[in-house]
C-alpha positions, -999 to 999 in steps of 0.1 A, spaced: 285 -301 -292 251 -318 -292 252 -341 -262 261 -339 -225 295 -355 -215 332 -350 -211 350 -333 -240 388 -333 -244 412 -310 -263 448 -321 -269 475 -298 -284 509 -310 -295 539 -287 -300 554 -296 -334 589 -284 -324 594 -305 -292 566 -331 -293 551 -321 -260 514 -325 -256 490 -308 -233 454 -320 -227 424 -303 -211 388 -312 -207 354 -297 -201 323 -314 -188 290 -305 -206 262 -314 -182 232 -301 -200 231 -297 -238 205 -271 -246 187 -270 -279 165 -245 -295 130 -256 -305 129 -271 -340 104 -252 -361 87 -267 -391 96 -253 -425 70 -229 -438 66 -223 -475 58 -188 -488 20 -184 -494 -3 -160 -511 -35 -141 -503 -59 -143 -533 -93 -130 -543 -107 -163 -529 -83 -166 -498 -85 -131 -483 -72 -144 -450 -48 -173 -441 -46 -190 -407 -10 -199 -400 -2 -227 -376 31 -247 -371 19 -282 -380 37 -310 -362 54 -287 -335 52 -300 -300 44 -268 -281 49 -283 -246 71 -258 -227 75 -235 -257 63 -199 -260 53 -189 -296 53 -153 -308 42 -142 -343 52 -110 -359 43 -97 -394 61 -68 -411 48 -51 -442 68 -39 -471 79 -6 -454 89 -22 -421 58 -15 -400 45 -43 -377 10 -51 -390 2 -83 -370 13 -96 -337 1 -126 -318 11 -150 -290 1 -187 -293 -1 -213 -319 -19 -194 -346 -18 -162 -366 -45 -150 -390 -29 -130 -418 -49 -106 -439 -22 -85 -455 10 -93 -475 43 -91 -456 72 -110 -440 62 -133 -412 84 -143 -383 76 -171 -358 98 -170 -327 98 -201 -305 113 -198 -270 119 -229 -248 108 -218 -213 132 -242 -195 164 -233 -215 156 -199 -229 169 -212 -263 152 -194 -293 144 -204 -329 130 -182 -356 113 -192 -388 107 -167 -416 85 -167 -447 66 -144 -469 29 -138 -475 23 -123 -510 -6 -111 -530 -20 -129 -561 -50 -109 -569 -46 -104 -606 -79 -102 -625 -80 -120 -658 -81 -101 -690 -116 -105 -706 -127 -94 -740 -164 -101 -750 -155 -96 -787 -164 -72 -814 -198 -55 -818 -222 -75 -839 -256 -67 -855 -285 -90 -864 -296 -86 -900 -330 -95 -914 -317 -129 -924 -300 -137 -890 -319 -156 -864 -287 -161 -843 -252 -148 -838 -221 -164 -823 -202 -142 -798 -164 -145 -797 -150 -139 -762 -115 -144 -751 -94 -144 -719 -57 -145 -711 -58 -174 -686 -61 -212 -690 -79 -224 -659 -113 -205 -658 -150 -206 -654 -172 -186 -678 -207 -171 -676 -225 -151 -702 -256 -130 -693 -278 -110 -716 -311 -91 -718 -339 -105 -696 -354 -136 -712 -327 -139 -739 -317 -174 -749 -279 -181 -747 -267 -215 -758 -232 -224 -746 -232 -197 -720 -203 -215 -703 -180 -212 -734 -162 -184 -750 -183 -186 -781 -220 -189 -772 -249 -186 -796 -274 -158 -789 -308 -154 -805 -318 -117 -798 -300 -83 -799 -290 -66 -767 -261 -61 -743 -243 -93 -734 -218 -96 -705 -189 -121 -704 -177 -129 -668 -145 -150 -664 -134 -164 -630 -97 -175 -626 -100 -208 -609 -64 -205 -596 -69 -173 -575 -107 -167 -575 -103 -133 -592 -128 -123 -619 -131 -99 -648 -159 -89 -671 -166 -73 -705 -197 -64 -725 -206 -65 -762 -238 -55 -781 
């Protein structure tokens, strides 16, 4: 029943055809608050905290209570009001209570971790010979969406330092740093 009004129930006996009817009057249909749908979200190297807020929810006359439970069942965050800042992975529950009807709704979703560092390989060791005035380094990574930076000895020229295969003009220790643009995590490797 989702509206106030009179509701009738009729029962007919199949053997003798007699019918009995009764009614009930619903004077105040009470509804639980309608919470928005939350999608699962992730903490990353870039997003180390997430501010949760029920967008589009009219909070007039509604009390909101946030609870976050970690993987072993301990409460790790608790807040009253329209926002919760989450800094750890876990299950999140938003409980909304209508103050006038005491009806309750609960929304549940997960906060996970996506802090996987990219695999980075600066390549094999190379040596300058007497006839070499430059070498091409051969780096690699296991991700597709990345930013690259090569660094080397002080004052060393590096052409194409934002690619996996830069050209270098002097011996020394070179470091390849790769940043995963999806989660902000980085990894590094060196080559001589």
